[in-house]
N, C-alpha and C positions, 0 to 999 in steps of 0.2 A: 482539867481534861487531859486525856492522853495525847501523846504526839502522833501526828500523822506525817507521812513522808510523801511528798509529791515529786515525781521525776518530771521535770519541765523541759520542754524544748527550748533551748537557748538561742536558736537561730531564727526565731520568728515563726509565723504561721506556715503550716504545710498541710497537705492532705493527711487525713488520719488523726489519731489522738493528739491533743495538745499537751496532755499531762496524764500520768498514771499515778493514782493516789492510793496509798496503802496505810492502814493503821499500823503503827510500829509494834506495839506490844500485843502479842498473841497472834499476829499475822506474819510479821517478819521475824520478831524476836520471840524465842521460846520462854515464856514467863515462868515456867517451872524449872528452868535450867539452874537457877540460883540455889534452890533447895536440893536439887539432885546432886549438886557438887558437895553438899554437906549431909546427904541422906544417911550415910553410914554412921556418922556421929549423932545425928538426930534420932535415929532408931525408927521403930515402926510407925511413929506419928508423922514422919516426913510427908507422905502423900497427902494426908488430910490437912496437915499444916499448910502445904503449898496451895491446895485448893482453896482453903479458907483465906489465905493471904490475898489471893487473886480476887476472890469474891468481895472481900472488904475494900480492896483498892477501888474496885468498880463502884461499890455502894457509896464510898466516901466521895468519889467524883460526882456521882448523881446527886447526892444530898447537897453538897456544897454548890453545885450548879443550880439546883432548884432554889436554894436559899439566896442565890445571887452573891455568894461569898467565895470568890475565886481563891484557891490555894494551889500552889505549885504541886505537880504530880509527885515529885520526889518527897515532899512533905507528907502527902497523903499515903505514899508507899511506906514511909516510916511509921505513921500512925497505924496503918493496917498491920505492919509487922509487930508493933508493940501489942496490939490487940491479940494477935495470934500467940505471942510469947506468954501472955497472961492466960490465954485459953488452953494452952498446952504446957502445963508445968513440967512435964517430962522432958521438954526440949530445953537445953541449957541456954539461959538468956545471955551468957557470955558470947554466944554465936551471933548476936545482933549485928555487930560491926562487919563480921565476915559475910553474913547474909546480904547486908546492904551493898557491900563492895561487889559481891557476886551479881547482885541485881543490876548494878551499874555497868556490868560487863557481860550482859546476857549474850548467850549464843543465839545465832539465828537458826532457823530451820534449815536442814541440809540443802534444799533446793533453791533457797533464796539467792545466794551469790550468783549462781548461773543465770537465774531469771533476770536479776538486775543488770548483770554484765551484758546479757543479750540485748536488753533494752538500750543500754548505753551504746553498744556497738552498732546498733541500728540507728543511732542518732536520736533516740527518743528520750533524751533528758539526762539531767543531773539532779542530785538530791536537793530538795528545798523543804525545810521544816524549821520550826523554832530551834530544835536541837541541832540540826545541821548548820544553821546560821550562827549558832554559838560556838561552832567548831568542835563540838563534842564527839562527832562520829569518829574522827581519827583516834581520839583518846579512848572512847568508851566502847565502841561497837566492834563486833567481829564480822563486819560486812565489808570485805575488800572492795566490793562494787561501790560502796558509798564512801570509802576512805580515799579513793583514788583521785 
């Protein structure tokens, strides 16, 4: 499954929300940013490639979930990328490693840092997700509000 990010109130119960929950990929992170970084090299297939990569990621998460066979999202992302590279022979498969690296360093949507910083400044939480707990946000994300 995809990561979700919860901004939790660390000081205990208060009036108002106890947590703000966001899906990370597609809501906070721009899932098409990885392909856009390499679009010039990929050529005219880049937009369709990016769309199909995202569709396959989601399909693979649904299928493995329905089958009760958990697989890490990063593995499903790689599988989806391999599917797309086979489906788009005009895209150089030597870009695989670069595309995966770009996906692990996705840019967030422009408004996200200000929104998350505003929530933190109002005392409405800090990041809590499987990814955040693994310490990946400082290394992988471009969200200063989460890396702080």
